[in-house]
N, C-alpha and C positions, 0 to 999 in steps of 0.2 A: 474261482471267481464266478459269481452269478452273472446272468446275462444283463440284469439291470446295472450291477456294479461295473461290468465291463463297458457298457454304453456310457455310464457316467465318467469313467476314467478316460475313455476316448474323447468325449466331449470336452473335458477339462484340458486334456493334452492338446487337442486340435485348436481350441480357442487360444491357448497359450502360445502355440507356435505361430498362429496367424498374427498375433500381436507382437512377436519378438519377445514375449515373456516366457522363456523356456523353463520347464520344471527343472529344479536343481538336480534331481536324480537322473534325468535323461542323459544319454551318452553325449549328445551334442552340447550339453550345458554343464558339463562337469568342471570346466575351466572358469574360474572367476578370480578377480584380483582384488576384491574389496567386499565388504559386508555392511549391511544395515540390519540391525536386530531391533524389532519393535516389541516391547513387553506390554501387551494390552492389560496385564494385571496391575500395572503401576501407573497411576494417574498423578500428574504433577500440578494440577490446578488449572483454572481457566485462564484465558488471555484475550487481549484485544486483537482481533483478526485484521491484518493489514489489508485484506481484500474488502473490508467494509468502508474504506476511506479513499476517496478520489478527489482530485481537482477537476472541476468542469473545464471547459475550454478556456485557453488563455483569452483574456478580455480583448486583446488586439485581434485575435482570430475571429471573434464574433463580429466585431465592427468592420473588419476587412473582408470576411468571407460569408458571413451570415449564420443562420441557424444550422444545427446538426440535421442531417437528412433523416427521413422517417425510419429507415431500416436500422440506422445506428442507434437512434433513440429507443426503438423497440428492444434491441439487444440490451441496452442499459437497464431497461425495465424488466426484462424477462430472464436474461442470462447472467448478468452481474448480480451482486449481492451488496448493494451500496446502502449503508446506513447514514453516512454523512458525506455530503459533497461541499467542497469549498468553492465559493464563487467570489468574484472580484468586481467591484463597481468603482467608477472613476468620478472624481469631483467635477470634471468638465462635462459630464453627461447628465442630463436631467433624469430623475428616477424612471419616468415612463419609457425612456429609450432603452432601459435595461430589462423591461418586463418580459419581452420574448425570450431573452437569454436566461433569465431567472425562472420563467415558466418551465423551460425544458429541464433544468436541474431539479426543480421541485417535483417534476413528474416521475423521477426515478429514485430520489433520495428521501429517506425518512426525515432527515434533519439537514439544515444548511448552516455552514459557517461563512459569515459574510465579512469579507476583507474590503476595507476602503483604501483607495490610493488616488494619486493624481500625478500629472506630469511634473517632472522635476523643474520644468520651466515655468510652472504656474506659481506666482507669488501668493503667499497665504500667511495669515497670522493664526495663532492658536484660537483666537476668538472667532475668526472666520471658519476655521476648521470645526469648532464646536457647533456653530450654527448650521453648517452644511451637514454634519453627521446627524444632529438632532432632527432636522427637518426631513432628511432622507430616511432615517430609521422609522419615523412615524408613518411614512408611506410604506416602506418595505415590510415592516413587521405586521402592519394591518393586512397587507395582501398575502404575505407568506408567513403564517404563524409558526411554521416549522423552523424558522431561523432561531437558533438557540445560542449562537456564539458570534461575537463581533470582535474584529481586530481593526485598529485605527490606522495602520500603516504597514508597509512592506519594506524590509531590508533598509532601515535608516542608516546602517553602517556601511552600505554599499552605495557610493555616490551616484552611479549611473541609474540606479533603480529608485532609491528612496532618499536621496541626498538633496543638496541645495541646487539652485538654478545653474550654478557653475559646475555641477556634477561632483562636488566634493562631499565627502561623507558627513553626516551629522554626528556630533558628539552626544553622549547621554544628556548633558546639560541642555543642549539645543533641542533634543527630541522630547524630553520629558514633558514640557508644556503642551505638546500636541497629544501625548498619551493622556494627560490629565483632562484635556479638552474632550477626548474620547469617552472617558468614564463618566464625565458630567453629562454628555449627550445620551449615553446609555441609561443613566439614572433618570433623565427627563423622559425618555421614551417609555421606560418601565412605569414611571409614575403616571404618565399620560394615558397609556393604553391598558395598564393592569392586565397583561396577557396571561393566559393560562400556562404558557411556557415562557417564563421570564428570560430576558436577554442576559447572558453572561458576557464577560469582557476580559481580554488578555492581550498579551504581546510579549516583547516588542517585535517579534518576527524578524530577528536578525538573520543575515546571511552567515551560515555556519555557526561556530561556537566561539565568538570572541570573548574570552573569559573576563578580561578586565573591563570591557565595554558593558557586558551583562551585569557584572558585579556593581559597577557604578550606577547603572540604571536601577538595580534592585535596592541599593542603599538609598537612592533618592525616593523610591516608592516607600521604603520603610520610614523615612523621615517626613513624609507627606502627612499633614494633619487634617486634611479634608475628610470629613466623615463619609463622603460619597466614593472615596477611592476604592478600587477593586482590582485584584489580579486573580481572576478565577482560573487562569491557566497561563503557563509560561511557554511562549511559542518561539520556535526557531525553524530555519530551513537549511537542510544539511546535504551537501554534495562533496565537500572537500575530501579528497583521497578515498572516497567510497569505492571507486572502481578497482583500485589495487589493494584495498584493505577493508572489505565490508565488515569484518569482525569488529572494527572500531565502534560500530553502532552499539555493541554490547555495553559499553561504558558511558554512553552519552546521557542516559537518564540519571545515572549516579552523579555525573558531572553537574548537571543542572540542579539536582537536589543539594549538592554540596554548596553551590553558589547561593541558593536560597538560605541555607543554614548560615553561611558566612555573613549574609546581610541581615541576619536576625529574623528571618521569616520562616513560616512553617514549611517543612518539607512535604507536606501533604498537597501543596499546590501541584496539580498534574501538569507534566510537560507534554506539549503537542509538537509533533514534527509536521508542519503544514506544507512542506515540500521535501522530497528527497529523490535521489536517483544516482546514476553513475556518470551522467554527462551534465555538468553544471554550465549555465550560460550558453555560450556558443561553442562549447567543447565538441570536438569530433574525435573519432578514433585515430589511431596512429599507424595501423598496419593493414586494415581491410577496407572494404567498401561500405556503403550505407547498410546493405543487408547484414553484413558482419556486425556492424555497430548495433543494429536493432536487436539482434539475437543476444549480444552482450548485455544490452539494457534489460532484456527480459530475464535472463539468468541472474543478473546482478541484483535486481530488485527482489528476486526470490531469496537470494542469500542475505540481503539486508533485512528482509522481513523476518527471517529466523532470529536474528539477534535482537530485533525489536520485541519479538514475542518472548524470548528468553529473559530479557531485561525488564519486562513489564512496561514498556513504553506505551503511553496513552496516545491514541489517535495519530498514527503515522499516515499522512495523506500522500497517495501516489500523485506524481506529476507527469503526465496530464493526458486528458482525452485527445485533444488536438493542441499542438503548440503554435504552429503557423510559421515559426522561424527556424527551429531546429527539430526536424521531424524524427530524429533519434529518440525523442521523448514521447512520440505519439503512440497511442493504443490502437488507433484505426488508420487505415490507408487514406491519405488525403485525396479528395476528389472522387472517392467511391462510397457507395451507400452500404454501411453495415459490414464492411470487410475489415476483420481484425488483423493486426500485426502480432508477432509473438508476445510482445508486452501485454497486449490486451488479453490474449489467451491466458497468460500467467495470472493476471488479476482475477479472471473468471475462476481459475483453478483455486486460487486462494479463497475466493468466496465459497467454493464448494467444500473446502477443507473444514470449515466450522460455521454453523449457521447461527446459533444463538449463544449469547454470552453465558447464560446460566444453565446450559445443558452440557454435561460432560466435562472433559478436561484434556489437557495435553498428555500424551503418552510418552513414557520413557523410551528413548531411541538411542542406540549406541551405534556409532558409525566408525568403521575402520578401513582406511585411514580417514580421520575427520579433518575436513577443511579448516576447522577452527585452529588447528596446529600451524597453519600456514596463512594466517590472516583472513580466513574465509575463502581462500582460493582452493577449490577442490570439491569434494563431496559434502552435501548437507541434506538435512531432512527435518520436517516437522510432522508429527503424527497426532491424531485426535480421535477420541472415542466418545460417543454420546449415546442417547437412547435409541438412535435410528441407524447409525452408520459408524464404520471405522475408516479413517482416511489417512493416507500417507502421501505427503508431497515431498519430492526429492529432486536433486539437481546435481550437475557437475559443472560448477562455475569455474571457467578458465580465463576470465577477464579478456584482455586484448590479445595477449601473446601466447597463452597456454595452449598446449597441443595434446594433453593427456585425455585419452578416451578410456572409459571404464566398463568392465563387465562386473556388475555388482549383484551379489546374492542378497536378496531381501527375504528376511525371516520374520514372521509375525507369530508370536507365542500367546497362548491363553486367550484366544478369541472367545468371548463369553457366550455360553449357551443361553443365558438369560436375555440377551439382546437378539441373537441371531438364530436360535433354534438349532436344528440339525443340518440345515442346508444354507449355503451362502451363495451370493451372487457377486461376481468380481468384475469390475470395470476398470479400464486403464486409458489414460490420455497421455500423449507425448508431444512435446514441442521441441524441435531441434532444427538443424540445417535443412532437413528434407521432409519432416513431418509437421503438419499443421502450420505451414510457413508460406505465406503468400509470396514472399520473395523467391521461393524455390520454384513453384509451379503454378502460381496465380490461384491457388485454392481459395475458395471463399467460405469454406465450412470449417467446423471444429470437430473432427472425427474421432470417435473412440478407436483406440488401437487394439482393444480386446474387450470382449464381454462373454462370460461363461458362468455356469453354475457348477457347484460341486458340494460334496458332503463337507460339513465343517471339520477341518482337520485338527489334530492335536497341535500341529505346527505347520503353518503355511510357508512354502518356500518357492521362490521364483528367482531367476537370474535376469537382471535388467541390463540392457545395452544402453549406456549413457555416453554419447559422444560429447565432445567439448561444447559447453554451454547448453546442454540439454536440460529440460525441466519436465518432470512427469508427475502424474497424480494417479494413485490407485485407491479405489473406493470399494469397500465391502459392505453389502447390505443383506438383510434376510432374503433368501430365495423364495 
């Protein structure tokens, strides 16, 4: 071995050991109990990256706690990769009172999805709702031209959120006049402003997937004779049973397309998941403390993201930067400026996974044993190759009660010379119970667990230590 090659080998080995990424051929890394094989020569097409879509703060958080602090906002602008942020405005608040809230979201997101809501205790008619939405949209769209989607309501089938003043749920027959009021308001705003980015409109933004309710709504839309009607996207918010079976996300897009077909509508209407997670409403964990639940949330959304990617789901929006009521759903530590929780780190890693829609594609990845065989509990991964980098995001989702830790051999084959040349740079990040986890040691940084360079190998091999609910990202770029 030449002196140069010897130094390269030592540098690669040393960087790997520091990171806990041990070369598979080293004596101390010969034991592994699982594998992930990434075939960089097999691209499976592009996808909508879950890291591109977030919900801004809960509207109640803004009005009770104020604006995001400067450090948090800077991270959203610099570290996250947000293409669309969903924002929520209430009927009871005049538009100007929402400007500071919307200004912050507009400062880090390319586009905004605007949801309208009101207190269930506020009496309102469809005509009042149309007037409110039309007048508000004329103001909001003029100030925020990047608003491109509008939803008229949130969870009408869930009484305590979008129901009647007595907290009973709305039926599709009761809700549809308000939906129609919304599309008329959007039509009036588009006609009045003639924006460069016209407003689109959709809903009904139900809680979970109530098939009969949704089909009734879609049939009413199909029978609507108003020329102004529009359903540019079909929106739902999904939590039910996600924690114990994230793989169910794989079939949700097909379910929504089937309902469109049954109603006689085009299956090309894109489905949007405007909220999702593993803790719905006021849910808490059952076996651990808050730190345990926040790590379950982080690994759970990674697992859910895989199945939204594999199924082609359009725009799955993470919930939420700050919730204010159930902090298991928070990406940042409440009361501190710019300090991320594990969930926030995972969304950043997803953003790093894939930068642009039209560059590169998902890479074939074989996992043994694959968590898909057990409802998404266990190992999972998504890989991507584009003109600048190859990324692999991986996790060991164990939900609430799982205890399995994994030593997983990661193999990457056919790293293309056309992209990387003869030398590669390898970086790795890890989030688990003790790494990049504020709840463990009050860390305020997001540290790389490894960085080293090496000759581009015929086959890249490393053994990963993935404790329960660990999530990692490996990125390869030209050296």
